[in-house]
FIFIKOL-33176 format. One record per residue (C-alpha): residue number from 1; x, y, z; residue in one letter. Coordinates in nm, 3 decimals, m for minus. Last residue first. Example, Ala and Ser with C-alpha at 12.3 -4.5 7.8 and 13.67 -1.06 7.14 Angstrom:
BEGIN
resi, xx, yy, zz, resn
2, 1.367, m0.106, 0.714, S
1, 1.230, m0.450, 0.780, A
This chain:
BEGIN
resi, xx, yy, zz, resn
200, m3.209, m0.720, m4.095, L
199, m2.865, m0.606, m3.942, S
198, m2.974, m0.721, m3.580, E
197, m3.070, m1.059, m3.705, E
196, m2.743, m1.151, m3.869, V
195, m2.589, m0.997, m3.517, F
194, m2.824, m1.285, m3.291, P
193, m2.714, m1.560, m3.567, Q
192, m2.378, m1.569, m3.604, F
191, m2.221, m1.842, m3.471, K
190, m2.483, m2.133, m3.593, E
189, m2.564, m1.888, m3.886, M
188, m2.188, m1.886, m4.018, F
187, m2.128, m2.285, m3.976, L
186, m2.431, m2.339, m4.168, N
185, m2.324, m2.124, m4.454, Q
184, m1.966, m2.273, m4.389, A
183, m2.095, m2.614, m4.437, Y
182, m2.244, m2.506, m4.802, A
181, m1.912, m2.330, m4.874, N
180, m1.692, m2.608, m4.744, L
179, m1.906, m2.855, m5.019, M
178, m1.905, m2.568, m5.340, T
177, m1.545, m2.530, m5.239, C
176, m1.417, m2.863, m5.226, Y
175, m1.643, m3.025, m5.604, E
174, m1.545, m2.650, m5.764, E
173, m1.125, m2.772, m5.659, Y
172, m1.195, m3.136, m5.761, A
171, m1.345, m3.055, m6.085, T
170, m1.035, m2.786, m6.215, L
169, m0.784, m3.027, m6.044, L
168, m0.936, m3.347, m6.286, Q
167, m0.996, m3.091, m6.601, K
166, m0.642, m2.995, m6.562, A
165, m0.442, m3.315, m6.546, E
164, m0.613, m3.432, m6.846, P
163, m0.549, m3.111, m7.020, T
162, m0.749, m2.838, m7.120, L
161, m0.796, m2.725, m7.433, I
160, m0.635, m2.432, m7.613, A
159, m0.637, m2.263, m8.002, G
158, m0.513, m2.241, m8.334, G
157, m0.629, m2.041, m8.638, G
156, m0.916, m2.271, m8.696, N
155, m0.831, m2.474, m9.011, K
154, m0.446, m2.434, m8.916, G
153, m0.220, m2.190, m8.718, G
152, m0.112, m2.240, m8.356, T
151, m0.220, m2.508, m8.109, T
150, m0.203, m2.503, m7.686, S
149, m0.227, m2.783, m7.467, Y
148, m0.335, m2.616, m7.120, L
147, m0.277, m2.735, m6.797, L
146, 0.111, m2.837, m6.734, P
145, 0.210, m2.984, m6.476, F
144, 0.436, m2.946, m6.145, G
143, 0.217, m2.740, m5.985, L
142, 0.391, m2.481, m5.923, A
141, 0.518, m2.443, m6.260, K
140, 0.178, m2.464, m6.416, Q
139, 0.057, m2.188, m6.148, S
138, 0.359, m1.978, m6.274, S
137, 0.269, m2.026, m6.615, K
136, m0.072, m1.924, m6.595, L
135, m0.045, m1.648, m6.384, I
134, 0.191, m1.533, m6.677, T
133, m0.086, m1.650, m6.962, W
132, m0.326, m1.421, m6.838, A
131, m0.157, m1.157, m6.745, K
130, 0.031, m1.162, m7.125, S
129, m0.319, m1.155, m7.232, Y
128, m0.396, m0.863, m7.051, A
127, m0.742, m0.963, m6.880, M
126, m1.149, m0.839, m6.906, G
125, m1.237, m1.196, m6.801, M
124, m1.375, m1.201, m7.151, S
123, m1.076, m1.106, m7.269, I
122, m0.893, m1.307, m7.089, A
121, m1.076, m1.608, m7.209, A
120, m1.049, m1.529, m7.561, A
119, m0.669, m1.516, m7.532, R
118, m0.668, m1.809, m7.387, L
117, m0.894, m1.967, m7.657, S
116, m1.106, m2.228, m7.683, H
115, m1.445, m2.102, m7.529, Q
114, m1.578, m2.277, m7.285, T
113, m1.302, m2.490, m7.181, E
112, m1.059, m2.166, m7.175, V
111, m1.329, m1.999, m6.984, R
110, m1.337, m2.259, m6.686, R
109, m0.998, m2.252, m6.714, L
108, m0.953, m1.872, m6.658, L
107, m1.270, m1.903, m6.431, Q
106, m1.005, m2.127, m6.208, A
105, m0.716, m1.948, m6.226, I
104, m0.893, m1.650, m6.080, G
103, m1.035, m1.848, m5.798, P
102, m0.728, m2.018, m5.707, G
101, m0.416, m2.233, m5.731, F
100, m0.019, m2.242, m5.732, C
99, 0.052, m2.014, m5.409, K
98, 0.406, m2.114, m5.287, E
97, 0.522, m2.336, m5.170, D
96, 0.271, m2.587, m5.237, T
95, m0.014, m2.414, m5.192, F
94, m0.402, m2.390, m5.274, L
93, m0.608, m2.089, m5.304, R
92, m1.024, m2.111, m5.137, V
91, m1.169, m1.761, m5.075, S
90, m1.464, m1.778, m4.863, L
89, m1.727, m1.501, m4.801, V
88, m1.901, m1.488, m4.491, A
87, m2.209, m1.243, m4.436, H
86, m2.361, m0.940, m4.192, L
85, m2.664, m0.762, m4.440, K
84, m2.640, m0.616, m4.807, N
83, m2.545, m0.906, m5.006, E
82, m2.771, m1.128, m4.730, M
81, m3.136, m1.220, m5.028, F
80, m2.817, m1.313, m5.236, I
79, m2.613, m1.550, m5.067, N
78, m2.890, m1.679, m4.856, Y
77, m3.042, m1.731, m5.204, A
76, m2.762, m1.966, m5.340, F
75, m2.669, m2.131, m5.021, F
74, m3.064, m2.201, m5.001, D
73, m3.044, m2.372, m5.341, V
72, m2.752, m2.544, m5.294, A
71, m2.796, m2.688, m4.927, D
70, m3.197, m2.799, m5.147, I
69, m3.042, m2.994, m5.420, T
68, m2.848, m3.185, m5.183, S
67, m2.482, m3.168, m5.103, L
66, m2.321, m3.519, m5.036, Q
65, m2.109, m3.613, m4.762, P
64, m2.003, m3.832, m4.924, S
63, m1.837, m3.762, m5.262, A
62, m1.986, m3.524, m5.502, I
61, m2.074, m3.707, m5.862, N
60, m2.256, m3.482, m6.079, K
59, m2.004, m3.153, m6.060, P
58, m2.270, m2.831, m6.052, M
57, m2.314, m2.674, m6.410, A
56, m2.683, m2.776, m6.534, C
55, m2.888, m2.961, m6.223, F
54, m2.732, m2.744, m5.932, R
53, m2.668, m2.413, m6.177, I
52, m3.069, m2.448, m6.321, V
51, m3.201, m2.476, m5.935, F
50, m2.997, m2.256, m5.824, A
49, m3.086, m2.014, m6.075, I
48, m3.474, m2.015, m6.013, S
47, m3.407, m2.060, m5.648, Y
46, m3.236, m1.688, m5.705, A
45, m3.549, m1.574, m5.872, I
44, m3.744, m1.652, m5.628, I
43, m3.511, m1.479, m5.360, I
42, m3.522, m1.182, m5.524, V
41, m3.887, m1.065, m5.621, F
40, m3.924, m1.222, m5.215, L
39, m3.651, m0.948, m5.101, H
38, m3.825, m0.676, m5.379, A
37, m4.137, m0.725, m5.191, F
36, m4.034, m0.640, m4.843, R
35, m3.819, m0.410, m4.872, V
34, m4.085, m0.221, m5.071, K
33, m4.322, m0.273, m4.766, R
32, m4.084, m0.173, m4.563, R
31, m4.060, 0.105, m4.777, R
30, m4.427, 0.185, m4.735, R
29, m4.396, 0.117, m4.313, V
28, m4.173, 0.423, m4.273, K
27, m4.392, 0.667, m4.506, Q
26, m4.638, 0.623, m4.277, P
25, m4.930, 0.486, m4.443, A
24, m5.267, 0.678, m4.493, F
23, m5.137, 0.743, m4.880, L
22, m5.028, 0.398, m4.902, N
21, m5.355, 0.274, m4.903, T
20, m5.511, 0.531, m5.179, N
19, m5.700, 0.331, m5.413, N
18, m5.800, 0.044, m5.143, C
17, m5.969, 0.367, m4.901, S
16, m6.088, 0.559, m5.199, Y
15, m6.272, 0.256, m5.328, N
14, m6.431, 0.178, m4.976, F
13, m6.517, 0.546, m4.941, I
12, m6.689, 0.594, m5.246, L
11, m6.912, 0.237, m5.156, K
10, m6.984, 0.369, m4.812, S
9, m7.120, 0.686, m4.969, I
8, m7.391, 0.478, m5.209, K
7, m7.473, 0.245, m4.864, T
6, m7.587, 0.565, m4.763, R
5, m7.719, 0.737, m4.986, S
4, m7.647, 1.064, m5.176, I
3, m7.984, 1.285, m5.269, G
2, m7.800, 1.567, m5.048, C
1, m7.820, 1.396, m4.795, M
């Protein structure tokens, strides 16, 4: 065969096949492989982040029934993996005779806690200081107790810290949301599993 052995031809064909597998695969198959790889990569990242959140950010003494590490990891990874699939989104808001607490004020308080300033917290959320102050005053009025201690002037130019009541309320709210979301995930999969599989 023009001086080329059968073994050499077989080797050339094998190398060509290995290097050009995607050329023989239909476009739909190649796209599906890319999607699966992307999903796997996202899940690995999600699990890593969830472990960090569990041990660094989540409240430590959650009342029974306690949320396990695996529950927290599975819920976080599930939400990322199912971002464009059928899923439920829960938002917890607390009321007296009017709305007094929810995810927005909770996020604002957490940022005040780390930045020690209502103005800085509002800016980090893309919110006007006047709006943040209005939300805070409305929440305090409905709850019946202050959420922030504010100082003006002084060596550091003033700032804000959470009151003991605000810290207690914020911790309870976050623990409640965490446990509720974990239960909701299991209930959602129990009730909507066939629809989730169809949307994959």
